[in-house]
VEXBA-37057 format. One record per residue (C-alpha): x, y negated, z. Coordinates in Angstrom, 1 decimal, decimal comma. Last residue first. Layout:
(site (X Y Z)) ...
This chain:
(site (16,7 -5,6 14,7)) (site (15,7 -7,1 11,3)) (site (12,1 -6,1 10,5)) (site (11,5 -3,6 7,5)) (site (10,3 -0,5 9,4)) (site (8,5 -2,4 12,0)) (site (8,2 -1,1 15,6)) (site (12,0 -1,9 16,3)) (site (11,3 -5,6 15,6)) (site (8,8 -5,5 18,3)) (site (5,0 -5,3 18,4)) (site (3,0 -6,9 21,2)) (site (0,0 -7,3 19,3)) (site (0,1 -11,1 19,3)) (site (3,5 -10,3 17,5)) (site (2,4 -8,2 14,8)) (site (-0,6 -10,5 14,3)) (site (1,7 -13,5 13,8)) (site (4,1 -11,6 11,7)) (site (1,0 -10,5 9,4)) (site (-0,1 -14,2 8,9)) (site (3,7 -15,3 8,3)) (site (4,8 -12,6 5,9)) (site (5,3 -14,5 2,6)) (site (8,1 -12,7 1,0)) (site (6,5 -12,6 -2,4)) (site (3,6 -15,2 -2,6)) (site (5,3 -17,7 -5,2)) (site (5,6 -14,4 -7,5)) (site (2,2 -14,1 -8,0)) (site (0,1 -11,0 -6,9)) (site (2,1 -10,6 -3,5)) (site (0,9 -7,8 -1,3)) (site (2,8 -9,6 1,2)) (site (4,3 -6,8 3,2)) (site (5,1 -5,8 6,9)) (site (5,6 -2,0 7,6)) (site (4,5 -0,1 10,8)) (site (5,6 2,8 12,9)) (site (3,0 5,1 14,7)) (site (3,4 5,5 18,5)) (site (-0,5 6,4 18,8)) (site (-1,1 3,4 21,2)) (site (0,4 1,2 18,2)) (site (-2,5 2,3 16,2)) (site (-5,1 1,0 18,5)) (site (-3,2 -2,4 19,0)) (site (-2,6 -3,0 15,2)) (site (-6,4 -2,1 14,4)) (site (-7,4 -4,8 17,0)) (site (-4,9 -7,5 15,4)) (site (-6,2 -6,5 12,0)) (site (-4,2 -4,2 9,8)) (site (-5,5 -5,7 7,6)) (site (-5,7 -9,4 6,9)) (site (-5,8 -9,1 3,3)) (site (-3,0 -10,9 2,0)) (site (-0,3 -10,5 4,7)) (site (-0,7 -6,8 5,0)) (site (0,2 -4,9 7,9)) (site (0,9 -1,8 6,5)) (site (0,7 1,6 8,1)) (site (4,0 4,0 7,9)) (site (3,9 7,6 7,1)) (site (6,1 10,0 9,1)) (site (3,6 13,1 8,9)) (site (2,7 13,3 12,2)) (site (2,8 9,4 13,0)) (site (0,7 9,1 10,1)) (site (-1,8 11,7 11,2)) (site (-2,3 10,0 14,6)) (site (-2,5 6,5 13,0)) (site (-5,4 7,6 10,5)) (site (-7,1 9,1 13,6)) (site (-6,7 6,1 15,9)) (site (-7,6 3,9 13,2)) (site (-11,0 5,4 12,2)) (site (-11,3 3,8 8,7)) (site (-13,7 1,2 7,3)) (site (-13,2 0,4 3,5)) (site (-11,3 -2,1 1,4)) (site (-9,2 -3,8 4,0)) (site (-9,3 -0,6 6,5)) (site (-5,8 0,3 5,8)) (site (-3,9 -2,4 3,9)) (site (-1,7 0,0 2,1)) (site (-0,7 3,4 3,6)) (site (2,8 3,8 3,8)) (site (5,8 5,9 2,2)) (site (3,9 8,8 0,9)) (site (5,3 12,3 0,2)) (site (2,1 13,7 -1,3)) (site (-0,6 16,2 -0,1)) (site (-0,9 15,9 3,6)) (site (-0,5 12,3 3,6)) (site (-3,3 12,2 0,8)) (site (-5,6 14,4 2,8)) (site (-5,2 11,9 5,8)) (site (-6,2 9,0 3,4)) (site (-9,4 11,2 2,3)) (site (-10,4 12,2 5,8)) (site (-10,0 8,6 7,0)) (site (-12,0 7,1 4,1)) (site (-14,8 9,9 4,3)) (site (-15,5 9,4 8,1)) (site (-15,3 5,3 7,8)) (site (-17,6 5,7 4,7)) (site (-20,0 7,9 6,9)) (site (-20,1 5,3 9,6)) (site (-20,7 2,4 7,5)) (site (-23,2 4,5 5,4)) (site (-25,3 5,2 8,7)) (site (-24,9 1,8 9,9)) (site (-27,1 0,5 7,2)) (site (-26,5 -1,8 4,2)) (site (-23,0 -3,0 4,9)) (site (-21,4 0,2 4,3)) (site (-23,3 0,4 0,7)) (site (-20,6 0,2 -1,5)) (site (-18,2 2,4 0,7)) (site (-20,9 4,9 1,0)) (site (-21,4 5,2 -2,9)) (site (-17,5 5,0 -3,8)) (site (-16,3 8,2 -1,6)) (site (-19,8 9,7 -1,7)) (site (-19,3 10,1 -5,6)) (site (-16,6 12,9 -4,9)) (site (-18,7 15,9 -5,7)) (site (-20,8 14,5 -8,6)) (site (-17,7 12,7 -10,2)) (site (-15,1 15,3 -9,8)) (site (-11,5 13,6 -9,5)) (site (-13,0 10,1 -9,2)) (site (-12,0 6,9 -11,2)) (site (-10,8 4,0 -9,3)) (site (-12,3 0,4 -8,9)) (site (-13,2 0,7 -5,4)) (site (-9,7 0,6 -4,2)) (site (-8,4 2,9 -1,0)) (site (-4,7 2,9 -0,5)) (site (-1,4 4,5 -1,5)) (site (2,3 4,2 -1,5)) (site (4,8 6,1 -3,1)) (site (8,4 5,0 -3,0)) (site (11,6 5,6 -5,6)) (site (9,4 6,3 -8,6)) (site (10,0 7,4 -12,0)) (site (10,3 11,0 -11,0)) (site (6,7 11,1 -10,1)) (site (5,4 10,2 -13,5)) (site (4,9 13,7 -15,4)) (site (4,5 15,6 -12,2)) (site (1,2 13,9 -11,6)) (site (-0,1 11,1 -9,4)) (site (-3,5 9,3 -9,5)) (site (-4,4 10,6 -6,0)) (site (-6,3 13,5 -4,3)) (site (-7,2 12,9 -0,8)) (site (-9,8 15,6 -0,1)) (site (-12,8 13,2 -0,6)) (site (-11,4 12,5 -4,1)) (site (-9,6 10,1 -6,3)) (site (-7,8 7,9 -4,1)) (site (-5,7 5,2 -5,8)) (site (-1,6 5,0 -6,0)) (site (0,0 1,8 -5,2)) (site (3,2 2,6 -7,3)) (site (6,8 2,1 -6,6)) (site (10,0 1,1 -8,3)) (site (12,6 -0,2 -5,9)) (site (15,0 -3,4 -6,5)) (site (17,7 -3,5 -3,8)) (site (19,3 -7,2 -3,7)) (site (22,4 -9,1 -4,0)) (site (23,5 -7,0 -7,3)) (site (20,9 -9,0 -9,4)) (site (22,1 -8,4 -13,0)) (site (23,3 -4,8 -12,4)) (site (19,7 -3,7 -11,1)) (site (17,9 -5,5 -13,8)) (site (18,6 -2,7 -16,5)) (site (17,3 -0,2 -14,1)) (site (14,3 -2,2 -13,2)) (site (13,4 -2,5 -16,9)) (site (13,8 1,3 -17,5)) (site (11,6 2,2 -14,8)) (site (9,0 -0,2 -15,7)) (site (9,0 1,1 -19,3)) (site (8,8 4,8 -18,1)) (site (5,7 3,5 -15,9)) (site (4,3 2,1 -19,2)) (site (3,2 5,8 -20,4)) (site (1,2 6,3 -17,4)) (site (-1,1 3,3 -18,0)) (site (-1,0 1,1 -15,4)) (site (-4,3 0,6 -13,4)) (site (-5,9 -2,6 -13,1)) (site (-9,5 -2,3 -14,1)) (site (-10,2 1,3 -14,1)) (site (-8,0 2,1 -11,5)) (site (-6,7 5,8 -12,0)) (site (-3,5 4,8 -13,8)) (site (-1,9 3,7 -10,5)) (site (-1,8 0,0 -9,3)) (site (1,6 -2,0 -9,4)) (site (4,1 -1,6 -6,7)) (site (7,4 -3,5 -7,6)) (site (9,5 -3,1 -4,4)) (site (11,9 -5,9 -3,3)) (site (15,1 -5,3 -1,0)) (site (17,4 -7,6 0,8)) (site (15,2 -10,6 1,1)) (site (16,5 -14,2 1,4)) (site (13,3 -15,9 0,1)) (site (15,1 -17,1 -3,1)) (site (16,1 -13,7 -3,6)) (site (12,5 -12,3 -3,4)) (site (11,4 -15,1 -5,8)) (site (14,0 -13,8 -8,1)) (site (13,2 -10,2 -8,0)) (site (9,3 -11,2 -8,4)) (site (10,1 -13,1 -11,4)) (site (12,0 -10,2 -12,9)) (site (9,3 -7,8 -12,7)) (site (7,0 -10,3 -14,3)) (site (4,5 -12,8 -12,8)) (site (0,9 -13,1 -12,5)) (site (-0,2 -9,7 -10,9)) (site (-3,3 -7,5 -12,1)) (site (-1,7 -4,6 -13,3)) (site (2,0 -4,6 -15,5)) (site (1,7 -8,5 -15,1)) (site (3,2 -7,9 -11,7)) (site (2,5 -6,6 -8,2)) (site (4,2 -6,6 -4,9)) (site (4,3 -4,1 -2,0)) (site (7,8 -3,4 -0,4)) (site (9,1 -6,9 0,8)) (site (12,1 -6,5 2,4)) (site (14,0 -7,8 5,2)) (site (11,5 -9,3 7,4)) (site (12,6 -11,7 10,4)) (site (11,0 -12,0 13,6)) 
């Protein structure tokens, strides 16, 4: 199975170790046709890109495009869930900069309304303490991700289930309805093999990405490809696979 593009990579603008150009060069060496730069949204307390820097990223990518005509360079953002209803750290002031929007749950994000939305982090933090918190976290995470799909033109959900439990079937049904892809993430091991099998039964489409945080990991898909093939996926089931 050949993957043609890596749509989830990080740079020094958030907590990656290479520049945008470093990731582009690495993608070219791997023979990729598309590379997306998807650093964290500004709502992440530790790694978020300040809103004003997204314009800097946009200008840098636009300047790189004529230098590297053999590859399509996209600017995206890995937006963070901020509320139980699926609000993300996106607003009209920065939306025009992005070619693609992705989102996932991350513990380090701020909250839209602290008291109301505190269970989003509390239940995920306590998910291994008692089954109640695990089940509640799964319910909350799923509802929030479905809400995000309803509110924003998302391209895919990043590493579903990696940072907090999800109801895979319910998420896959919503993703199929909204034409949103589910990511098979090479770095985090999610979707897991079991999750892929469950999601596949709902006819959702997938995308395989590296989630690279250093240039040497751009275009590394081996673990994800193994899970996909073991689950019986074919190239037609995966957005960025060569058919």
